[in-house]
C-alpha positions as a Python dict, from the first residue, in 0.01 Angstrom:
ca = {
    (1, 'M'): (0, 0, 0),
    (2, 'T'): (189, -17, 317),
    (3, 'D'): (215, -215, 593),
    (4, 'I'): (76, -46, 914),
    (5, 'S'): (386, -173, 1189),
    (6, 'A'): (202, -258, 1553),
    (7, 'N'): (394, 76, 1660),
    (8, 'E'): (261, 318, 1467),
    (9, 'K'): (-52, 537, 1470),
    (10, 'I'): (-333, 542, 1264),
    (11, 'I'): (-449, 999, 1195),
    (12, 'D'): (-803, 1027, 1211),
    (13, 'I'): (-769, 1287, 904),
    (14, 'Y'): (-1111, 1518, 1007),
    (15, 'S'): (-1078, 1887, 921),
    (16, 'K'): (-1302, 1930, 1245),
    (17, 'G'): (-998, 1711, 1418),
    (18, 'D'): (-617, 1846, 1596),
    (19, 'Y'): (-319, 1951, 1418),
    (20, 'P'): (-171, 1765, 1232),
    (21, 'A'): (-517, 1580, 1133),
    (22, 'D'): (-694, 1897, 1074),
    (23, 'A'): (-491, 2064, 747),
    (24, 'L'): (-481, 1712, 587),
    (25, 'S'): (-815, 1739, 525),
    (26, 'N'): (-894, 1831, 198),
    (27, 'F'): (-1087, 2088, 300),
    (28, 'Y'): (-837, 2309, 470),
    (29, 'P'): (-717, 2563, 239),
    (30, 'H'): (-395, 2445, 90),
    (31, 'G'): (-349, 2601, -236),
    (32, 'F'): (-206, 2403, -587),
    (33, 'T'): (-240, 2408, -916),
    (34, 'I'): (-299, 2202, -1188),
    (35, 'D'): (-327, 2238, -1565),
    (36, 'G'): (-333, 2632, -1465),
    (37, 'V'): (-588, 2551, -1265),
    (38, 'V'): (-582, 2750, -941),
    (39, 'C'): (-709, 2552, -682),
    (40, 'A'): (-811, 2642, -309),
    (41, 'S'): (-797, 2304, -160),
    (42, 'M'): (-788, 2007, -258),
    (43, 'E'): (-1196, 1970, -152),
    (44, 'G'): (-1277, 2248, -439),
    (45, 'F'): (-1101, 2012, -691),
    (46, 'L'): (-1259, 1715, -671),
    (47, 'Q'): (-1634, 1862, -647),
    (48, 'S'): (-1502, 2037, -1006),
    (49, 'L'): (-1477, 1704, -1148),
    (50, 'K'): (-1828, 1699, -1105),
    (51, 'F'): (-1888, 1942, -1410),
    (52, 'A'): (-1844, 1941, -1716),
    (53, 'S'): (-1791, 2329, -1781),
    (54, 'V'): (-1435, 2405, -1771),
    (55, 'K'): (-1565, 2776, -1635),
    (56, 'K'): (-1731, 2596, -1323),
    (57, 'Q'): (-1468, 2347, -1283),
    (58, 'R'): (-1248, 2675, -1237),
    (59, 'K'): (-1489, 2859, -1019),
    (60, 'V'): (-1510, 2540, -772),
    (61, 'C'): (-1196, 2506, -816),
    (62, 'A'): (-1126, 2823, -641),
    (63, 'S'): (-1335, 2723, -307),
    (64, 'S'): (-1216, 2507, 11),
    (65, 'G'): (-1332, 2361, 306),
    (66, 'I'): (-1743, 2347, 325),
    (67, 'A'): (-1833, 2604, 69),
    (68, 'A'): (-1678, 2370, -187),
    (69, 'K'): (-1811, 2070, -41),
    (70, 'K'): (-2151, 2246, -87),
    (71, 'K'): (-2079, 2342, -466),
    (72, 'G'): (-2106, 1980, -577),
    (73, 'K'): (-2332, 1870, -347),
    (74, 'R'): (-2633, 1869, -530),
    (75, 'K'): (-2456, 1732, -913),
    (76, 'F'): (-2599, 1328, -901),
    (77, 'C'): (-2486, 1301, -1305),
    (78, 'W'): (-2117, 1092, -1247),
    (79, 'K'): (-2270, 887, -1002),
    (80, 'L'): (-2529, 775, -1281),
    (81, 'S'): (-2242, 737, -1536),
    (82, 'G'): (-1931, 640, -1371),
    (83, 'N'): (-1793, 991, -1543),
    (84, 'V'): (-1597, 1277, -1400),
    (85, 'H'): (-1480, 1570, -1657),
    (86, 'W'): (-1163, 1702, -1610),
    (87, 'A'): (-1040, 2055, -1850),
    (88, 'G'): (-1333, 1976, -2137),
    (89, 'K'): (-1249, 1555, -2144),
    (90, 'K'): (-1441, 1314, -2012),
    (91, 'L'): (-1289, 1063, -1740),
    (92, 'S'): (-1399, 663, -1610),
    (93, 'R'): (-1419, 739, -1255),
    (94, 'T'): (-1255, 334, -1240),
    (95, 'G'): (-1010, 438, -1517),
    (96, 'E'): (-585, 439, -1492),
    (97, 'G'): (-648, 834, -1652),
    (98, 'F'): (-890, 913, -1375),
    (99, 'Y'): (-606, 807, -1115),
    (100, 'A'): (-319, 963, -1295),
    (101, 'L'): (-546, 1298, -1287),
    (102, 'I'): (-568, 1239, -898),
    (103, 'C'): (-246, 1224, -790),
    (104, 'R'): (-113, 1437, -993),
    (105, 'A'): (-352, 1639, -833),
    (106, 'Y'): (-203, 1521, -518),
    (107, 'D'): (196, 1597, -606),
    (108, 'A'): (32, 1929, -662),
    (109, 'L'): (-74, 1986, -304),
    (110, 'Y'): (210, 1860, -144),
    (111, 'A'): (491, 2099, -286),
    (112, 'D'): (189, 2347, -80),
    (113, 'A'): (482, 2417, 203),
    (114, 'S'): (189, 2430, 520),
    (115, 'F'): (50, 2091, 364),
    (116, 'A'): (439, 1938, 377),
    (117, 'A'): (450, 2124, 758),
    (118, 'A'): (101, 1895, 850),
    (119, 'L'): (296, 1580, 670),
    (120, 'H'): (596, 1629, 837),
    (121, 'A'): (454, 1698, 1195),
    (122, 'A'): (289, 1322, 1122),
    (123, 'K'): (570, 1148, 1067),
    (124, 'L'): (699, 1318, 1370),
    (125, 'M'): (379, 1183, 1588),
    (126, 'Q'): (480, 904, 1440),
    (127, 'Y'): (205, 845, 1262),
    (128, 'Y'): (135, 678, 926),
    (129, 'V'): (-83, 865, 695),
    (130, 'R'): (-351, 654, 644),
    (131, 'S'): (-599, 825, 418),
    (132, 'V'): (-735, 1159, 314),
    (133, 'I'): (-1134, 1013, 359),
    (134, 'A'): (-1128, 1048, 784),
    (135, 'S'): (-1310, 686, 880),
    (136, 'R'): (-1620, 793, 958),
    (137, 'R'): (-1688, 879, 583),
    (138, 'R'): (-1790, 596, 327),
    (139, 'S'): (-1577, 494, 64),
    (140, 'N'): (-1822, 342, -194),
    (141, 'P'): (-1680, 491, -507),
    (142, 'K'): (-2053, 441, -615),
    (143, 'V'): (-2096, 761, -292),
    (144, 'N'): (-1781, 940, -285),
    (145, 'I'): (-1550, 1076, -553),
    (146, 'W'): (-1237, 977, -464),
    (147, 'K'): (-1201, 575, -370),
    (148, 'E'): (-1010, 499, -4),
    (149, 'R'): (-835, 267, -204),
    (150, 'N'): (-665, 498, -464),
    (151, 'S'): (-620, 774, -134),
    (152, 'L'): (-352, 528, 67),
    (153, 'D'): (-187, 462, -297),
    (154, 'C'): (-145, 820, -365),
    (155, 'H'): (-52, 927, -17),
    (156, 'G'): (142, 639, 10),
    (157, 'R'): (398, 802, -169),
    (158, 'V'): (453, 1027, 76),
    (159, 'A'): (328, 879, 342),
    (160, 'P'): (509, 979, 664),
    (161, 'S'): (597, 562, 792),
    (162, 'Q'): (851, 580, 416),
}
């Protein structure tokens, strides 16, 4: 994780924020492909992890924004078990396999030109892209599918401050 200097500003990544904050949100429709599955947004991908069915995962991955969030809204099994699913495999939410999957998803997302442009815009505005989780949201791993620590680590690999 990168330390933030006194000269850097933290961007509050929020889907209803101003550019580039909105374009860095999980809800923004940046398309990417991971393991042959086309994802319309990071939110669609993250919500898909709540489903064991590969067919259902593909459907959820095809959505973005609030529609993606709603598809996973009532799926609570992962909170009780601590497990999520991808491509027919069960993954512990706290395991290295899950962390590696999320980082691969972000690596795929970084290939999207509009996402890369938003990261570049944040750099030009001297923002440190601290997290894809807005400050107003909880980072409790029992509540959110993606912990802030992991988000900071993955984003930090290509954060504009580097």
